KEDRENZA-776789 format. One record per residue (C-alpha): residue in one letter; x, y, z; residue number from 1. Coordinates in steps of 0.1 Angstrom, whole numbers, plus 5000, padded with zeros to 4 digits. Example, Ala and Ser with C-alpha at 12.3 -4.5 7.8 and 13.67 -1.06 7.14 Angstrom:
REM residues 2
NODE  residu     u     v     w  num
NODE       A  5123  4955  5078    1
NODE       S  5137  4989  5071    2
//
This chain:
REM residues 305
NODE  residu     u     v     w  num
NODE       M  9101  6880  6659    1
NODE       S  9095  6847  6640    2
NODE       D  9120  6834  6614    3
NODE       K  9096  6842  6586    4
NODE       K  9090  6878  6597    5
NODE       L  9127  6883  6602    6
NODE       A  9133  6868  6567    7
NODE       R  9108  6891  6551    8
NODE       F  9124  6921  6568    9
NODE       L  9159  6910  6558   10
NODE       A  9148  6903  6522   11
NODE       I  9135  6939  6518   12
NODE       A  9167  6952  6534   13
NODE       L  9188  6930  6510   14
NODE       M  9170  6943  6479   15
NODE       I  9178  6979  6490   16
NODE       I  9215  6969  6494   17
NODE       W  9216  6952  6461   18
NODE       G  9195  6979  6443   19
NODE       I  9223  7004  6452   20
NODE       S  9249  6979  6441   21
NODE       F  9241  6986  6404   22
NODE       I  9252  7022  6409   23
NODE       S  9284  7010  6425   24
NODE       I  9290  6985  6397   25
NODE       K  9286  7013  6371   26
NODE       I  9312  7034  6389   27
NODE       V  9336  7005  6392   28
NODE       V  9334  6992  6356   29
NODE       G  9341  7027  6344   30
NODE       E  9377  7021  6355   31
NODE       I  9381  6984  6358   32
NODE       N  9374  6956  6333   33
NODE       P  9340  6941  6342   34
NODE       I  9354  6906  6347   35
NODE       Q  9383  6919  6369   36
NODE       A  9358  6939  6389   37
NODE       A  9339  6907  6397   38
NODE       F  9372  6890  6406   39
NODE       Y  9384  6917  6430   40
NODE       R  9349  6918  6446   41
NODE       F  9349  6882  6454   42
NODE       F  9386  6879  6462   43
NODE       I  9381  6904  6490   44
NODE       A  9348  6888  6501   45
NODE       S  9363  6853  6501   46
NODE       I  9392  6862  6524   47
NODE       I  9369  6879  6549   48
NODE       L  9343  6851  6548   49
NODE       F  9369  6823  6551   50
NODE       I  9385  6839  6582   51
NODE       I  9351  6844  6599   52
NODE       L  9340  6809  6590   53
NODE       K  9372  6792  6604   54
NODE       V  9372  6813  6636   55
NODE       K  9335  6811  6644   56
NODE       F  9325  6778  6630   57
NODE       P  9357  6756  6624   58
NODE       E  9336  6724  6626   59
NODE       E  9315  6733  6595   60
NODE       K  9322  6709  6566   61
NODE       V  9306  6704  6532   62
NODE       L  9291  6670  6526   63
NODE       K  9306  6649  6498   64
NODE       Q  9273  6647  6480   65
NODE       D  9271  6686  6480   66
NODE       R  9305  6694  6468   67
NODE       V  9297  6693  6431   68
NODE       K  9266  6715  6437   69
NODE       M  9288  6739  6457   70
NODE       V  9312  6742  6428   71
NODE       L  9284  6747  6402   72
NODE       S  9266  6772  6423   73
NODE       G  9299  6792  6426   74
NODE       L  9304  6790  6389   75
NODE       I  9268  6799  6379   76
NODE       G  9257  6822  6408   77
NODE       V  9290  6841  6412   78
NODE       A  9313  6838  6382   79
NODE       M  9287  6836  6354   80
NODE       Y  9262  6858  6370   81
NODE       F  9286  6887  6376   82
NODE       F  9302  6882  6342   83
NODE       F  9268  6889  6327   84
NODE       E  9257  6916  6352   85
NODE       N  9290  6936  6352   86
NODE       Y  9291  6936  6314   87
NODE       S  9254  6945  6311   88
NODE       V  9260  6975  6334   89
NODE       Y  9291  6984  6314   90
NODE       Y  9271  6984  6281   91
NODE       T  9238  7000  6293   92
NODE       T  9224  7020  6323   93
NODE       A  9224  7007  6359   94
NODE       S  9187  7013  6362   95
NODE       N  9181  6994  6330   96
NODE       V  9199  6964  6342   97
NODE       A  9180  6965  6375   98
NODE       V  9147  6964  6357   99
NODE       L  9157  6935  6335  100
NODE       I  9171  6916  6364  101
NODE       S  9136  6918  6378  102
NODE       S  9125  6891  6353  103
NODE       I  9140  6866  6378  104
NODE       P  9107  6859  6396  105
NODE       I  9090  6850  6363  106
NODE       F  9117  6824  6355  107
NODE       T  9117  6812  6391  108
NODE       L  9079  6806  6391  109
NODE       I  9082  6786  6359  110
NODE       T  9111  6765  6369  111
NODE       Q  9098  6758  6404  112
NODE       R  9065  6747  6389  113
NODE       L  9081  6726  6362  114
NODE       L  9109  6710  6383  115
NODE       F  9095  6709  6418  116
NODE       K  9057  6711  6412  117
NODE       E  9056  6740  6436  118
NODE       K  9020  6752  6442  119
NODE       L  9013  6786  6426  120
NODE       T  8990  6803  6451  121
NODE       V  8968  6832  6442  122
NODE       P  8989  6858  6461  123
NODE       K  9021  6845  6443  124
NODE       I  9004  6847  6409  125
NODE       F  8989  6881  6414  126
NODE       G  9020  6895  6431  127
NODE       T  9041  6885  6402  128
NODE       I  9016  6899  6377  129
NODE       F  9016  6933  6395  130
NODE       S  9054  6932  6396  131
NODE       V  9057  6925  6359  132
NODE       I  9032  6954  6351  133
NODE       G  9054  6977  6372  134
NODE       I  9085  6966  6353  135
NODE       F  9068  6973  6319  136
NODE       I  9057  7008  6332  137
NODE       I  9094  7016  6341  138
NODE       V  9107  7001  6308  139
NODE       L  9082  7021  6287  140
NODE       S  9088  7053  6306  141
NODE       K  9124  7056  6292  142
NODE       G  9126  7053  6254  143
NODE       K  9163  7042  6256  144
NODE       I  9154  7012  6278  145
NODE       S  9145  6987  6251  146
NODE       L  9158  6953  6239  147
NODE       F  9160  6970  6205  148
NODE       S  9180  7000  6215  149
NODE       S  9217  7006  6211  150
NODE       G  9222  6988  6244  151
NODE       T  9208  6955  6232  152
NODE       K  9240  6937  6241  153
NODE       G  9237  6949  6277  154
NODE       D  9200  6941  6278  155
NODE       L  9206  6905  6267  156
NODE       M  9234  6901  6292  157
NODE       A  9211  6913  6320  158
NODE       L  9186  6886  6310  159
NODE       G  9215  6861  6309  160
NODE       A  9223  6871  6345  161
NODE       A  9187  6866  6355  162
NODE       L  9187  6831  6341  163
NODE       C  9220  6824  6360  164
NODE       W  9204  6835  6392  165
NODE       V  9175  6812  6388  166
NODE       L  9198  6783  6383  167
NODE       Y  9219  6794  6413  168
NODE       T  9188  6796  6435  169
NODE       I  9177  6761  6425  170
NODE       L  9212  6746  6432  171
NODE       T  9215  6764  6466  172
NODE       S  9180  6752  6477  173
NODE       S  9189  6716  6469  174
NODE       F  9218  6709  6492  175
NODE       K  9215  6677  6512  176
NODE       G  9233  6690  6542  177
NODE       S  9222  6716  6567  178
NODE       Y  9247  6744  6566  179
NODE       K  9250  6778  6581  180
NODE       S  9245  6807  6557  181
NODE       I  9281  6818  6560  182
NODE       T  9293  6783  6551  183
NODE       I  9274  6783  6518  184
NODE       T  9283  6819  6510  185
NODE       T  9320  6813  6518  186
NODE       Y  9326  6783  6495  187
NODE       Q  9304  6797  6467  188
NODE       S  9325  6829  6468  189
NODE       I  9358  6810  6468  190
NODE       W  9348  6789  6438  191
NODE       G  9334  6819  6420  192
NODE       C  9366  6838  6426  193
NODE       M  9386  6808  6413  194
NODE       F  9366  6808  6380  195
NODE       L  9371  6845  6376  196
NODE       S  9409  6845  6385  197
NODE       P  9422  6840  6349  198
NODE       S  9412  6876  6342  199
NODE       I  9442  6887  6363  200
NODE       L  9466  6868  6340  201
NODE       F  9452  6877  6306  202
NODE       L  9438  6913  6311  203
NODE       P  9458  6945  6318  204
NODE       T  9456  6957  6354  205
NODE       H  9461  6991  6371  206
NODE       I  9455  7008  6404  207
NODE       P  9420  7022  6406  208
NODE       S  9410  7055  6421  209
NODE       F  9399  7059  6458  210
NODE       K  9363  7063  6447  211
NODE       V  9364  7029  6429  212
NODE       I  9381  7012  6458  213
NODE       M  9354  7024  6482  214
NODE       N  9327  7011  6459  215
NODE       L  9346  6978  6455  216
NODE       L  9346  6975  6493  217
NODE       Y  9309  6982  6494  218
NODE       L  9303  6955  6468  219
NODE       S  9326  6930  6485  220
NODE       I  9317  6934  6522  221
NODE       I  9281  6946  6522  222
NODE       C  9267  6932  6490  223
NODE       S  9287  6899  6488  224
NODE       C  9297  6889  6524  225
NODE       V  9266  6902  6542  226
NODE       G  9242  6901  6512  227
NODE       Y  9248  6864  6501  228
NODE       A  9245  6853  6538  229
NODE       I  9212  6871  6541  230
NODE       Y  9200  6856  6508  231
NODE       V  9207  6820  6519  232
NODE       Y  9190  6826  6552  233
NODE       C  9159  6841  6535  234
NODE       L  9159  6813  6509  235
NODE       E  9157  6787  6537  236
NODE       N  9128  6805  6555  237
NODE       L  9108  6819  6526  238
NODE       G  9114  6796  6497  239
NODE       A  9127  6804  6462  240
NODE       T  9095  6818  6447  241
NODE       T  9086  6842  6475  242
NODE       L  9122  6854  6480  243
NODE       T  9130  6861  6443  244
NODE       T  9098  6881  6439  245
NODE       H  9114  6906  6463  246
NODE       I  9140  6912  6436  247
NODE       N  9114  6934  6419  248
NODE       L  9122  6960  6445  249
NODE       Q  9157  6965  6430  250
NODE       P  9147  6987  6401  251
NODE       A  9128  7010  6424  252
NODE       V  9158  7014  6446  253
NODE       S  9181  7018  6416  254
NODE       L  9160  7046  6402  255
NODE       I  9160  7065  6434  256
NODE       G  9197  7058  6439  257
NODE       A  9204  7070  6403  258
NODE       K  9186  7102  6411  259
NODE       I  9205  7108  6444  260
NODE       F  9240  7096  6434  261
NODE       L  9241  7101  6396  262
NODE       N  9216  7130  6393  263
NODE       E  9195  7112  6367  264
NODE       N  9160  7124  6359  265
NODE       V  9131  7104  6374  266
NODE       T  9098  7106  6356  267
NODE       I  9063  7102  6371  268
NODE       E  9059  7070  6351  269
NODE       Q  9089  7055  6367  270
NODE       V  9076  7064  6402  271
NODE       I  9042  7048  6394  272
NODE       G  9060  7017  6381  273
NODE       C  9080  7015  6413  274
NODE       L  9049  7017  6434  275
NODE       V  9032  6989  6414  276
NODE       I  9063  6967  6419  277
NODE       I  9062  6974  6457  278
NODE       L  9025  6965  6457  279
NODE       G  9033  6932  6439  280
NODE       V  9060  6924  6464  281
NODE       S  9037  6932  6493  282
NODE       I  9010  6908  6479  283
NODE       V  9035  6879  6477  284
NODE       S  9050  6887  6512  285
NODE       F  9018  6892  6531  286
NODE       G  8990  6879  6509  287
NODE       E  8995  6843  6520  288
NODE       K  8981  6853  6554  289
NODE       L  8947  6860  6539  290
NODE       S  8924  6832  6528  291
NODE       L  8891  6831  6510  292
NODE       K  8875  6819  6542  293
NODE       T  8889  6850  6561  294
NODE       L  8877  6872  6533  295
NODE       G  8843  6856  6533  296
NODE       E  8840  6861  6570  297
NODE       Y  8849  6898  6566  298
NODE       L  8823  6903  6539  299
NODE       N  8796  6885  6559  300
NODE       S  8804  6907  6590  301
NODE       S  8802  6938  6568  302
NODE       G  8769  6927  6554  303
NODE       D  8755  6921  6589  304
NODE       S  8765  6956  6601  305
//
């Protein structure tokens, strides 16, 4: 399997993992302050990642010219992102946040075009359009999912998280050195944890329930340790625009997960919206293989038959 094929497969698997994470976050922030929940998540992840890094790859070092970017990516992609995401899930529904987080590809396309002059191919444009249409179908299918609903604060924080992730992706894709995925993930997690650590000093703490602890472990080990490493690998092999478009799979996964784990009602409009989102992701992932020349040859051969 080629690196790109493996990256596409892993990107889809990652979005399933992260789609379910919104449900886990909803459970965790029901008992733990949202900032502390983020700290605990990355405190556990940082310890695990640091041990693995030093045992498996003790020679890995961060270049001097990348150290500031590593700190900033930890601040923006870990501390700030999960400050916004955890509070958004606290104030509104998990599926709502997953839908709004799916605005990431739109911001990514714009920033990649403006900052790096990335070529916007036809598959990328149409894939994003279909994904956005799917998002709107899901948003409009639930009257309470609206920027003007009682959950406006949570909605705005979800959009804030989306903007943080775009900045994080740009920073992570601009490192001068060539690092293993676990190296980047480890140091970003450590810095993010450090920025979140004051929450332990200034906010009350208590021992959470077993259910919350298990969800924290899922968020720490699967979503953070494994998830961030996969994301960095996919970013290197697919590029920011293609990879972030896969994020549109998250609301589909979250809706299904909400039905299974939280017994929420799922409407036909939501199902249609999810299918349109998946179509958009498929166009971006596999549409690049098709060209106008190939299409013309197909039409010609069909006309001759």
